[in-house]
TITILO-72784 format. One line per 8 residues: their letters; for each residue x, y, z of C-alpha. Coordinates in steps of 0.05 Angstrom, whole numbers, padded with zeros to 5 digits. Layout:
BEGIN
A> X,Y,Z  ...
This chain:
BEGIN
MSEEKPVR> 00000,00000,00000  00031,00065,-00022  00038,00123,00026  00000,00186,00011  00044,00245,-00004  00032,00304,00042  -00004,00362,00008  00042,00421,00003
KKRRHPAH> 00012,00490,00011  00021,00534,-00048  00066,00591,-00029  00044,00661,-00048  00093,00702,-00087  00121,00760,-00046  00098,00809,-00099  00026,00786,-00089
RRKKKANI> 00031,00798,-00014  00059,00867,-00026  00002,00883,-00075  -00050,00859,-00025  -00019,00901,00030  -00017,00962,-00016  -00090,00953,-00032  -00108,00950,00042
EEILRKEK> -00067,01013,00055  -00101,01049,-00003  -00170,01030,00025  -00150,01054,00095  -00122,01119,00066  -00186,01133,00027  -00228,01119,00088  -00185,01165,00130
EKAERDLL> -00191,01221,00078  -00266,01211,00075  -00271,01215,00151  -00229,01279,00150  -00273,01310,00095  -00336,01292,00134  -00307,01323,00197  -00287,01386,00159
RRNILDRI> -00356,01390,00128  -00389,01385,00197  -00342,01439,00224  -00359,01485,00166  -00434,01474,00176  -00425,01489,00250  -00393,01556,00233  -00446,01577,00182
PDSLPDMY> -00511,01604,00212  -00577,01579,00185  -00591,01649,00160  -00536,01683,00119  -00552,01753,00146  -00531,01729,00215  -00459,01727,00190  -00461,01804,00197
PAARSLHR> -00478,01815,00271  -00460,01889,00271  -00512,01904,00217  -00563,01859,00252  -00558,01903,00313  -00584,01962,00272  -00653,01977,00245  -00638,01996,00174
HFILHTGP> -00684,02031,00123  -00671,02015,00050  -00692,02058,-00009  -00689,02019,-00075  -00678,02063,-00137  -00701,02018,-00193  -00698,02036,-00266  -00660,02032,-00332
TNSGKTYE> -00597,02071,-00351  -00602,02147,-00355  -00661,02149,-00307  -00629,02189,-00250  -00623,02133,-00200  -00552,02148,-00176  -00564,02223,-00178  -00623,02219,-00129
AMEALKKA> -00585,02171,-00083  -00524,02217,-00082  -00568,02276,-00065  -00589,02239,-00002  -00517,02221,00014  -00495,02294,00009  -00545,02314,00064  -00520,02261,00113
ETGIYLGP> -00469,02276,00168  -00430,02213,00149  -00437,02171,00087  -00405,02120,00040  -00412,02109,-00035  -00398,02038,-00060  -00390,02029,-00136  -00368,01974,-00184
LRLLAYEQ> -00307,02011,-00213  -00253,02055,-00183  -00268,02105,-00238  -00339,02113,-00212  -00314,02118,-00140  -00266,02171,-00164  -00322,02210,-00199  -00364,02212,-00135
YDRLNRED> -00302,02230,-00094  -00287,02287,-00142  -00359,02311,-00145  -00369,02313,-00069  -00303,02350,-00058  -00321,02401,-00112  -00386,02413,-00076  -00348,02427,-00011
IPCNLVTG> -00366,02360,00021  -00300,02331,00044  -00295,02259,00019  -00240,02206,00021  -00225,02158,-00035  -00207,02086,-00017  -00200,02031,-00069  -00154,01971,-00073
EEEAYIPF> -00105,02009,-00116  -00106,02081,-00089  -00124,02123,-00029  -00135,02197,-00021  -00152,02227,00047  -00182,02296,00056  -00176,02332,00123  -00238,02326,00167
ARHRASTV> -00274,02283,00114  -00335,02245,00140  -00355,02215,00073  -00320,02161,00033  -00323,02136,-00039  -00299,02064,-00050  -00305,02004,-00095  -00355,01956,-00064
EMLPLDEE> -00301,01906,-00044  -00270,01957,00002  -00331,01966,00048  -00309,01968,00121  -00361,01924,00156  -00342,01950,00225  -00355,02024,00211  -00423,02057,00219
YECAVIDE> -00451,02111,00173  -00513,02153,00172  -00524,02139,00098  -00497,02090,00047  -00505,02085,-00029  -00495,02018,-00063  -00491,02028,-00139  -00505,01978,-00195
AQMVGDSS> -00533,01927,-00146  -00557,01881,-00202  -00485,01856,-00197  -00508,01811,-00140  -00522,01762,-00197  -00450,01763,-00223  -00414,01696,-00210  -00345,01727,-00202
RGGAWTAA> -00359,01791,-00163  -00430,01786,-00138  -00408,01766,-00068  -00383,01837,-00054  -00453,01867,-00068  -00487,01813,-00027  -00440,01827,00032  -00453,01902,00025
ILGVCAAE> -00529,01894,00025  -00529,01845,00083  -00472,01877,00123  -00467,01952,00112  -00476,01989,00178  -00519,02049,00159  -00587,02074,00184  -00607,02092,00112
VHICLAPE> -00584,02052,00052  -00597,02073,-00020  -00591,02017,-00071  -00588,02033,-00145  -00606,01973,-00189  -00636,01948,-00253  -00709,01923,-00250  -00690,01850,-00259
AENCVIRM> -00654,01849,-00192  -00710,01882,-00152  -00744,01819,-00124  -00677,01787,-00107  -00654,01848,-00067  -00721,01855,-00032  -00717,01783,-00010  -00647,01796,00020
IRDCGDEY> -00673,01857,00058  -00731,01816,00085  -00681,01762,00107  -00646,01817,00147  -00712,01839,00180  -00702,01910,00155  -00754,01956,00123  -00753,01983,00052
EVRRHERK> -00788,02026,00000  -00783,02024,-00075  -00775,02085,-00120  -00783,02068,-00193  -00748,02113,-00243  -00765,02122,-00316  -00714,02137,-00370  -00707,02213,-00380
SPLLCDER> -00700,02210,-00456  -00727,02158,-00506  -00680,02105,-00532  -00691,02090,-00606  -00660,02044,-00659  -00625,02082,-00715  -00643,02035,-00772  -00601,02070,-00824
QFNFPGNV> -00546,02027,-00855  -00481,02040,-00818  -00414,02034,-00852  -00349,02045,-00816  -00316,02094,-00819  -00358,02133,-00870  -00420,02140,-00827  -00387,02160,-00761
EKGDALIV> -00417,02224,-00733  -00399,02272,-00677  -00427,02246,-00611  -00420,02172,-00629  -00394,02118,-00583  -00364,02061,-00622  -00365,01995,-00583  -00314,01939,-00591
FSRRDVHS> -00291,01888,-00539  -00216,01888,-00536  -00160,01937,-00525  -00130,01918,-00592  -00194,01934,-00629  -00203,02000,-00592  -00134,02022,-00617  -00148,01996,-00688
VASVLQAK> -00214,02033,-00694  -00186,02097,-00664  -00126,02095,-00711  -00172,02091,-00772  -00212,02152,-00748  -00150,02192,-00729  -00121,02180,-00798  -00185,02213,-00827
GVKCSVIY> -00178,02272,-00780  -00232,02251,-00730  -00210,02265,-00659  -00230,02210,-00611  -00226,02190,-00538  -00211,02118,-00520  -00238,02081,-00458  -00222,02009,-00440
GNLPHDVR> -00208,01969,-00377  -00131,01969,-00378  -00127,02044,-00376  -00112,02076,-00308  -00174,02106,-00277  -00148,02177,-00282  -00132,02167,-00356  -00202,02142,-00368
HTQAHSFM> -00228,02203,-00330  -00186,02249,-00374  -00209,02215,-00438  -00282,02220,-00415  -00273,02293,-00399  -00244,02307,-00468  -00306,02277,-00499  -00353,02314,-00451
SGATDVVV> -00319,02381,-00465  -00320,02372,-00541  -00245,02367,-00548  -00257,02300,-00583  -00314,02283,-00630  -00327,02209,-00615  -00308,02157,-00562  -00283,02088,-00579
ATDAIGMG> -00295,02042,-00520  -00305,01972,-00493  -00364,01955,-00448  -00326,01993,-00394  -00373,02051,-00410  -00434,02009,-00395  -00425,02010,-00319  -00449,02077,-00296
MNLPIRRV> -00407,02125,-00338  -00448,02186,-00356  -00422,02212,-00423  -00457,02259,-00473  -00466,02203,-00524  -00517,02215,-00578  -00511,02147,-00612  -00482,02080,-00591
VFLENKKF> -00456,02038,-00649  -00438,01964,-00639  -00380,01946,-00685  -00377,01877,-00653  -00430,01830,-00627  -00385,01780,-00591  -00336,01786,-00533  -00284,01743,-00498
DGKEERSL> -00307,01736,-00425  -00242,01706,-00399  -00262,01635,-00415  -00291,01636,-00485  -00315,01681,-00541  -00390,01687,-00537  -00448,01728,-00563  -00469,01788,-00523
KDTEIKQI> -00526,01778,-00473  -00589,01820,-00479  -00574,01853,-00412  -00504,01873,-00435  -00531,01903,-00500  -00586,01940,-00462  -00536,01967,-00411  -00488,01993,-00464
AGRAGRYG> -00541,02019,-00513  -00575,02055,-00455  -00515,02102,-00448  -00540,02140,-00509  -00582,02203,-00500  -00558,02235,-00436  -00614,02276,-00406  -00607,02352,-00415
IHEEGLYN> -00558,02344,-00473  -00594,02301,-00525  -00669,02296,-00536  -00664,02223,-00552  -00613,02166,-00551  -00598,02124,-00613  -00565,02057,-00623  -00540,02024,-00687
TIYSHREL> -00496,01967,-00711  -00459,01940,-00771  -00496,01874,-00760  -00571,01859,-00757  -00615,01917,-00735  -00672,01868,-00720  -00630,01827,-00672  -00602,01889,-00637
KRSVEAEP> -00671,01920,-00629  -00698,01854,-00602  -00643,01852,-00549  -00654,01924,-00527  -00730,01915,-00522  -00728,01845,-00492  -00754,01835,-00422  -00692,01822,-00380
EEILKAYV> -00685,01754,-00347  -00699,01761,-00273  -00641,01752,-00226  -00663,01696,-00179  -00601,01686,-00136  -00549,01730,-00103  -00478,01704,-00101  -00439,01697,-00036
DFPRSLQY> -00364,01696,-00027  -00323,01649,00016  -00332,01671,00089  -00269,01695,00122  -00294,01664,00187  -00277,01596,00158  -00204,01609,00143  -00180,01572,00205
VGSKLSET> -00226,01512,00198  -00192,01448,00177  -00119,01432,00165  -00112,01468,00098  -00146,01531,00073  -00151,01504,00002  -00187,01441,00027  -00235,01484,00068
MKQWNDIP> -00250,01526,00006  -00263,01463,-00035  -00311,01436,00018  -00346,01504,00021  -00357,01498,-00053  -00394,01432,-00043  -00440,01454,00013  -00509,01482,-00007
VSDGYEKE> -00526,01552,00017  -00593,01583,00036  -00648,01588,-00016  -00640,01649,-00059  -00564,01648,-00056  -00509,01617,-00097  -00434,01610,-00085  -00385,01654,-00122
DIAREIAL> -00332,01621,-00165  -00270,01616,-00121  -00228,01570,-00166  -00176,01625,-00173  -00169,01634,-00097  -00164,01558,-00087  -00108,01554,-00138  -00069,01611,-00105
AEKAEKLT> -00080,01581,-00036  -00051,01515,-00060  00010,01551,-00087  00020,01588,-00021  00011,01524,00020  00073,01495,-00013  00113,01551,00019  00080,01563,00086
DDRELIYR> 00027,01538,00134  00010,01608,00161  -00066,01609,00149  -00073,01684,00155  -00017,01697,00105  -00044,01645,00057  -00113,01676,00059  -00088,01747,00049
FATIPFDE> -00045,01727,-00011  -00099,01683,-00042  -00146,01744,-00043  -00098,01795,-00074  -00132,01819,-00139  -00084,01813,-00198  -00079,01777,-00265  -00047,01711,-00246
KDRTLMEM> -00037,01695,-00320  00013,01752,-00324  00082,01720,-00312  00113,01784,-00284  00056,01795,-00234  00057,01721,-00214  00131,01725,-00200  00120,01788,-00158
WKDMLLCQ> 00065,01752,-00119  00112,01694,-00103  00170,01740,-00083  00124,01781,-00039  00099,01719,-00004  00170,01693,00007  00189,01760,00037  00132,01756,00086
INEVPYAF> 00149,01684,00104  00222,01702,00117  00204,01768,00150  00248,01810,00104  00231,01873,00065  00208,01864,-00006  00262,01886,-00055  00223,01915,-00114
PRLRIRGI> 00260,01921,-00181  00263,01993,-00207  00210,02013,-00256  00240,02036,-00322  00192,02087,-00351  00237,02141,-00378  00265,02096,-00433  00196,02086,-00464
SEDNSEAL> 00188,02131,-00525  00125,02174,-00526  00128,02176,-00602  00111,02103,-00607  00038,02086,-00594  00058,02014,-00580  00089,02042,-00517  00018,02045,-00489
GMLEHQYK> 00020,01970,-00476  00086,01976,-00438  00061,02034,-00396  -00005,02000,-00381  00034,01939,-00357  00078,01983,-00314  00015,02012,-00283  -00010,01942,-00266
ICDMLFYY> 00056,01929,-00231  00047,01993,-00191  -00025,01973,-00173  00000,01907,-00145  00056,01939,-00108  00008,01990,-00078  -00038,01934,-00055  00021,01898,-00023
KRRFEPER> 00045,01962,00010  -00024,01976,00039  -00030,01906,00068  00040,01889,00090  00091,01946,00088  00052,02012,00095  00114,02053,00113  00152,02034,00049
FTWIEQKK> 00143,02050,-00025  00118,02120,-00010  00137,02139,-00081  00087,02092,-00114  00030,02142,-00120  00076,02192,-00154  00101,02137,-00201  00029,02118,-00220
SEISDRII> 00014,02191,-00234  00076,02196,-00278  00055,02135,-00318  -00015,02163,-00327  00014,02229,-00352  00056,02191,-00404  -00005,02152,-00428  -00046,02216,-00433
AILNRQKL> 00009,02249,-00473  00009,02191,-00523  -00067,02191,-00530  -00070,02267,-00537  -00026,02262,-00599  -00084,02228,-00635  -00035,02185,-00674  -00048,02113,-00653
SPRRCIQC> -00013,02064,-00698  -00056,02021,-00745  -00052,01946,-00742  00002,01918,-00788  00023,01848,-00810  00080,01825,-00765  00115,01794,-00825  00109,01843,-00883
GRRLSWNH> 00085,01906,-00848  00024,01913,-00892  -00034,01952,-00860  -00090,01907,-00835  -00164,01924,-00829  -00186,01943,-00758  -00224,01877,-00748  -00173,01830,-00780
KYKICDRC> -00171,01769,-00735  -00098,01750,-00742  -00029,01781,-00734  -00009,01767,-00805  -00043,01787,-00870  -00077,01737,-00917  -00021,01742,-00968  00033,01723,-00917
FNMSYRYT> -00011,01667,-00890  -00022,01639,-00960  00053,01643,-00976  00070,01606,-00911  00017,01553,-00924  00041,01542,-00996  00113,01529,-00974  00094,01483,-00918
V> 00052,01440,-00965
């Protein structure tokens, strides 16, 4: 009888054991991360009150009275609100642009009402001033005023900046608050006021002069007339259109976002005084600028919004077209286009889509919750807010916080640098941001490279781009100085003024350069899409084939 051989256990390969162990570790890691996220979410929810207005306890301690000035452009909303502000002992104006804050600052001081100017990029203090003009983001939530004016409040529905208007409406400490807004935002703002438990009244304004479609065929530049505002949507096209007009002897002002606020103010004043015949502008003129425009002409019907090129919205068209026909100067306002009159008229006359939700920004009270600010911001993005509100897009702040967290774990420093307003796609500004952060981490003064302005020729209109970029650098340096090293860089305001003077000198020459092919130098049409002409493109294509 044969003996049975013992059964030998099959030995597992060491690599299999390592793989099994790695899988278990991965499962445990994911479970730990989920537990941490759940804990962070609970901590965030514990910090957020059931009612968003309760995040502003100082304002909740007051009984505020709101006056809503509702109406279209050129209906006198802001004028009436500012008249109330002028009568108050203390007051604050909050606007969407530093140019508008500057205009109210200048107006109040000219009327012997001392007023300070405070925006993120400049400050001007007047002795004994008890009024203040600011951009809405600069509202001090801990200061109390007798009267406040919040301008262009339909911006509560803007996904990138709306949180500042929401915070102003919910949190401004003033007994009387005047809100100027478009009709489509009325119900949304009223709901916010009711959430606060405050009282309100609505004053509806009608447009002072009729707004009509000029249905005549428009050809550029032959049909340009004195008092026209020609609308395009990029700095490049503003320069191109202006150069065509200047070559034909038509004097024009230019207004676009990259220009310093005092340059825009000077250009607007030139048009208002009659020193220039027309204004060539982007949609920067659509936000509250009161210019003596007789006719608005759309030379473009699409814009790049930072993410994609898209068609203009009805509300954007209505806002820009409404700038025509300033009351007391023109009996009527006209609008025209090189495209379809029917489509333009439909957009202007269309009932605006109602703004249903107000955007809210990331609450600063959450900056110390959790182990990392960027993770807290991400969790905040995933948590639903109260009905009638929506979260603002904070992807940019999250990305900057993640960059800062690689260098420091100081939560206050990370938050302050993640919320500095600058163009993070600009390599120079991004390098400045990083160097400034490292200086704060290492507690050493920031060594700023000298600005080289004097070497830029005023005879070359292309110098505008260089000067505008230098101004952006100064803006960022001023913001850093204000937050971190207030005793240093005292020269920055003078340098900004010097740059503005150089830009004004170039624009006053009325000799902007036309667009030219970068290869052969041939002149391009104002709306040519590319940097090279068709001939050079075809030559290049033929040789590559």
